[in-house]
N, C-alpha and C positions, 0 to 999 in steps of 0.2 A: 643027397637026387632022393630019399622017395619021401627026405620031412619034404622037400620044396612038393612033391608031391599032394603029400597026403594035409597038407598046411593047401594049397591048391583046392581042392575039392572041398576041404568045408568052409574057404570062401566061395566058393560056385555055387555047395548047398543054402548058405545066407544069403549072400545075394541070384539068387529066381526063389528062393522062401521070400524077400524083401519086395521085390521089382512089381508083382502083382498088387499091391501096395501101394506101393509110388502112383505106379498109372493109374490107380481109382483113384487119388489123392488129384493131379495130374486132371483127366475127366470131368471130375466134381468142382474144381474151381472154373 
């Protein structure tokens, strides 16, 4: 169970770090 939580937390951190880049690309287009 803890492995799933750690994986989810890492995924969320990566997702949140890439989301602004994706939004910037969408806005610039």
